[in-house]
C-alpha positions as CSV (number, residue, x, y, z in Angstrom):
1,M,74.6,65.5,141.5
2,R,75.2,64.1,145.0
3,G,78.6,62.7,145.8
4,N,77.4,59.1,146.6
5,S,75.1,58.8,143.7
6,L,75.5,56.1,141.0
7,R,74.4,57.2,137.6
8,W,74.4,55.6,134.2
9,W,74.2,57.7,131.0
10,P,72.5,55.1,128.7
11,A,73.6,56.6,125.4
12,A,77.2,57.0,126.4
13,L,77.5,54.3,129.0
14,V,79.1,56.6,131.6
15,V,79.2,55.5,135.2
16,V,79.6,58.2,137.7
17,V,81.0,57.0,141.1
18,A,82.1,59.5,143.7
19,A,84.7,57.2,145.3
20,A,86.3,56.1,142.1
21,V,89.8,57.4,141.3
22,T,90.5,56.7,137.7
23,A,92.7,59.5,136.6
24,A,95.9,60.8,138.1
25,A,95.6,62.4,141.4
26,A,94.7,66.1,141.5
27,G,97.8,68.3,140.8
28,D,99.8,65.3,139.6
29,H,99.3,65.6,135.9
30,N,102.4,65.4,133.9
31,F,103.0,66.1,130.1
32,H,105.9,63.7,129.8
33,R,103.9,60.9,131.5
34,D,100.4,61.6,130.3
35,F,101.0,62.6,126.6
36,D,102.7,61.2,123.5
37,A,104.5,63.4,121.0
38,V,102.7,62.2,117.9
39,W,104.3,64.7,115.5
40,G,107.5,66.7,115.7
41,K,108.8,64.8,118.7
42,G,112.0,66.8,118.7
43,N,110.1,70.0,118.9
44,A,108.5,69.1,122.2
45,R,110.7,70.1,125.1
46,F,109.5,68.9,128.6
47,Q,110.6,71.0,131.5
48,D,110.1,71.1,135.3
49,G,110.0,67.3,135.6
50,G,107.3,67.2,132.8
51,R,105.0,69.7,134.4
52,M,105.6,72.1,131.6
53,V,106.3,71.7,127.9
54,E,107.5,74.0,125.1
55,L,106.2,73.3,121.6
56,T,108.3,74.7,118.8
57,L,107.6,75.5,115.2
58,D,110.5,75.8,112.7
59,E,110.8,75.5,108.9
60,Q,111.0,71.7,109.2
61,T,108.1,70.9,111.5
62,G,105.8,71.9,114.3
63,A,104.7,69.7,117.2
64,R,101.7,67.9,118.5
65,L,101.0,66.2,121.8
66,Q,98.2,63.6,122.3
67,S,96.9,62.4,125.6
68,K,97.5,58.7,126.3
69,D,94.0,58.5,128.0
70,R,90.7,59.1,126.3
71,F,87.8,60.7,128.0
72,L,84.0,60.7,127.7
73,F,82.9,64.0,129.3
74,G,85.0,66.2,131.6
75,R,86.5,69.5,132.4
76,F,89.9,70.1,130.7
77,D,92.1,73.0,131.9
78,L,95.4,74.1,130.4
79,E,97.5,77.1,130.9
80,I,99.2,78.5,127.8
81,K,101.6,81.3,127.0
82,L,101.5,82.1,123.3
83,V,104.3,82.9,120.9
84,R,105.8,86.4,121.5
85,G,106.3,89.0,118.9
86,E,105.9,88.1,115.2
87,S,103.7,85.1,115.0
88,A,101.9,85.5,111.6
89,G,101.0,82.3,109.9
90,T,101.3,80.2,113.0
91,I,98.5,78.4,115.0
92,T,98.8,77.4,118.6
93,S,96.1,75.1,119.7
94,F,94.4,73.1,122.6
95,Y,91.6,70.8,121.6
96,I,89.8,67.6,122.2
97,C,89.0,65.2,119.4
98,S,87.7,61.7,118.9
99,G,89.2,61.1,115.4
100,G,87.6,59.4,112.4
101,A,85.4,60.7,109.6
102,R,82.4,61.3,112.0
103,H,84.5,62.8,114.7
104,D,83.6,65.0,117.6
105,E,85.9,67.9,118.3
106,V,86.2,71.1,120.4
107,D,88.9,73.6,119.4
108,F,90.8,76.5,120.9
109,E,93.0,77.8,118.0
110,F,95.1,80.9,118.4
111,L,95.8,82.5,115.1
112,G,99.1,84.4,115.1
113,N,99.6,87.9,113.8
114,V,102.3,90.5,112.9
115,S,104.0,92.2,115.8
116,G,101.8,94.6,117.6
117,E,98.6,93.2,116.3
118,P,96.3,91.1,118.5
119,Y,95.9,87.3,118.3
120,L,92.6,86.0,117.1
121,L,91.0,83.1,119.0
122,H,89.3,80.8,116.6
123,T,86.9,78.3,118.1
124,N,85.0,75.5,116.5
125,I,82.8,72.5,117.5
126,F,82.3,69.3,115.6
127,S,79.7,66.7,116.3
128,D,79.3,63.5,114.3
129,G,81.7,64.9,111.7
130,K,79.9,68.2,111.2
131,G,81.7,71.4,112.1
132,E,81.6,74.8,110.4
133,R,80.5,76.3,113.7
134,E,83.3,78.9,113.9
135,Q,83.3,81.7,116.4
136,Q,86.2,84.1,116.7
137,F,87.3,86.5,119.5
138,V,89.9,89.2,120.1
139,L,91.3,88.7,123.5
140,W,91.1,91.4,126.2
141,F,94.7,90.8,127.4
142,D,98.1,90.0,126.0
143,P,98.3,86.2,125.8
144,T,102.0,86.3,125.2
145,A,103.0,88.2,128.4
146,D,101.9,85.5,130.9
147,F,100.0,82.2,131.2
148,H,96.2,82.2,131.0
149,T,93.9,79.3,131.7
150,Y,91.8,77.9,128.8
151,S,89.1,75.4,129.7
152,I,86.6,73.1,128.0
153,L,83.7,71.9,130.1
154,W,81.8,69.0,128.4
155,N,78.9,67.2,130.0
156,P,75.7,65.7,128.7
157,H,74.0,69.1,128.8
158,N,76.4,71.5,127.2
159,I,79.9,72.4,126.1
160,I,81.2,75.6,127.6
161,L,84.5,77.3,126.8
162,Y,86.2,79.5,129.4
163,I,89.2,81.8,129.6
164,D,90.4,82.4,133.1
165,G,87.0,81.2,134.4
166,T,85.1,83.6,132.1
167,P,82.7,81.8,129.8
168,I,83.1,82.8,126.1
169,R,81.1,80.2,124.3
170,V,78.3,77.7,125.0
171,F,77.0,74.9,122.7
172,K,74.0,73.3,124.2
173,N,72.7,69.7,123.8
174,N,69.9,70.4,121.3
175,E,69.4,66.8,120.1
176,A,65.7,67.2,120.8
177,Y,65.8,69.8,117.9
178,G,67.8,67.5,115.6
179,V,71.2,69.0,116.3
180,A,73.9,66.4,116.9
181,F,75.7,66.7,120.2
182,P,78.9,64.7,121.3
183,T,77.8,62.1,123.8
184,R,79.1,58.8,122.5
185,Q,82.7,59.1,121.3
186,P,85.7,59.3,123.7
187,V,88.3,61.9,122.9
188,H,92.0,62.5,123.3
189,V,93.3,65.9,124.5
190,F,95.7,67.6,122.1
191,A,98.2,70.5,122.2
192,S,100.0,71.7,119.1
193,I,101.7,74.4,117.1
194,W,101.9,74.4,113.3
195,N,102.3,76.5,110.2
196,A,98.9,77.5,108.6
197,E,100.1,80.5,106.6
198,E,97.6,79.8,103.8
199,W,94.7,81.0,106.0
200,A,95.7,81.8,109.6
201,T,96.6,85.5,109.4
202,Q,94.4,88.0,107.6
203,G,93.0,85.3,105.5
204,G,96.4,84.1,104.3
205,R,97.6,87.5,103.1
206,V,100.4,87.6,105.6
207,K,102.8,84.6,105.4
208,T,105.1,83.1,108.0
209,D,108.3,85.0,108.4
210,W,110.8,82.2,109.0
211,S,113.6,84.6,109.9
212,R,111.7,84.9,113.2
213,A,111.7,81.2,113.9
214,P,111.7,79.2,116.1
215,F,108.2,80.1,117.3
216,V,107.6,78.8,120.9
217,A,104.4,78.2,122.8
218,T,104.5,77.1,126.4
219,Y,101.9,74.9,128.2
220,R,101.6,74.0,131.9
221,R,99.2,73.0,134.6
222,Y,97.3,70.4,132.6
223,N,94.3,69.4,134.7
224,V,91.8,66.6,134.0
225,T,90.9,65.8,137.6
226,N,87.2,66.4,136.7
227,A,87.2,64.2,133.6
228,C,86.0,60.7,132.9
229,V,88.7,58.3,131.7
230,W,87.4,55.9,129.0
231,D,87.8,52.2,129.7
232,A,87.8,50.5,126.3
233,T,87.5,47.0,127.8
234,A,84.4,48.0,129.8
235,G,83.0,50.2,127.1
236,A,82.3,52.9,129.6
237,S,83.8,55.9,131.4
238,R,84.1,56.2,135.2
239,C,84.9,59.4,137.0
240,A,84.6,61.1,140.4
241,G,81.2,62.6,141.0
242,G,80.8,66.3,141.2
243,G,78.7,69.3,140.2
244,W,80.5,69.7,136.8
245,M,78.6,66.7,135.3
246,S,75.3,68.6,135.6
247,Q,76.7,72.1,135.3
248,R,74.9,74.6,133.1
249,M,75.0,78.3,132.6
250,D,73.5,80.4,135.4
251,W,72.2,83.9,135.2
252,W,75.6,85.5,135.9
253,S,77.4,83.3,133.4
254,W,74.9,84.4,130.7
255,M,75.5,88.0,131.6
256,T,79.3,87.5,131.4
257,L,79.0,85.6,128.1
258,N,76.9,88.4,126.6
259,W,79.5,90.9,127.7
260,V,82.3,89.0,125.9
261,R,80.1,88.6,122.8
262,M,79.3,92.3,122.6
263,N,82.8,93.5,123.2
264,Y,85.2,90.9,121.9
265,M,83.5,88.7,119.3
266,A,85.0,89.1,115.9
267,Y,83.0,86.5,114.0
268,D,79.9,84.3,114.6
269,Y,78.7,81.8,112.0
270,C,75.2,82.3,113.4
271,A,75.3,85.9,112.1
272,D,76.8,85.3,108.7
273,R,74.0,85.9,106.2
274,K,76.4,85.7,103.2
275,R,77.3,82.2,104.2
276,F,73.8,81.2,105.1
277,P,71.5,83.3,102.9
278,H,68.4,81.2,103.3
279,R,68.5,79.7,106.7
280,F,70.9,79.6,109.6
281,P,71.9,76.2,111.2
282,A,69.2,74.9,113.6
283,E,71.3,75.6,116.7
284,C,71.5,79.3,115.7
285,I,67.7,79.8,115.8
286,I,67.1,78.1,119.1
287,P,67.0,80.7,121.9
288,I,70.5,80.4,123.4
289,G,69.4,81.0,127.0
290,R,66.7,78.3,127.0
291,T,67.5,75.3,129.3
């Protein structure tokens, strides 16, 4: 999309204007200013002038941050360093969600494990209230040793999840085939840590060891420069123009994605015949590489 173009997305009422500046300036995003602690406020510790935040889980509570702005389409980047050592029963997350019974949602959820065992990355995508699109991955690095960048790209064509710029999952807009796709509901950005010992680690067999608490996950470099801030009064989103709004997977991206799937995918709902003995969901039988 050219920088000076003006485009309306009729279904979503999105205006793309290259000269518009509707979010905070690039590099100026701040957790303390841009988020509310909507749960466990005392367990959210802002550092470095609000440019970094530690979320803590203890026996009393976890913590959840919610962006003050809502967005309709965008690229959302966040660097996270996960809980070190024993983390069984805990979930650290980064996700976007519209809320409501028929909500849209895209999840990064990191399922903790016993010391020495790898984290499991649990992803899910909800559209119009329908989820159950789980894909899980074992990471090819230690996510507790340093920060890594987790990204959600959401435009009218597809949703792509990235780790350090490597695509790990794509969910295409297949509304033409009867598959709901998020295009109409603005979302908040969330970051959280909580206790999910009933299912998070080895199907709930390993419980949270509270003697290891507090469990601390650290977030920094929140970036929504390429995201469209929702204006509730106008009923539209306005954002700076750029190639991300029309970005799709190219040949190299598909090759990289397939490498991740072959080597690091632990579960794919589209391959679970016990769960879907008669017919897979529609999006599973549409050729994934078709554009």
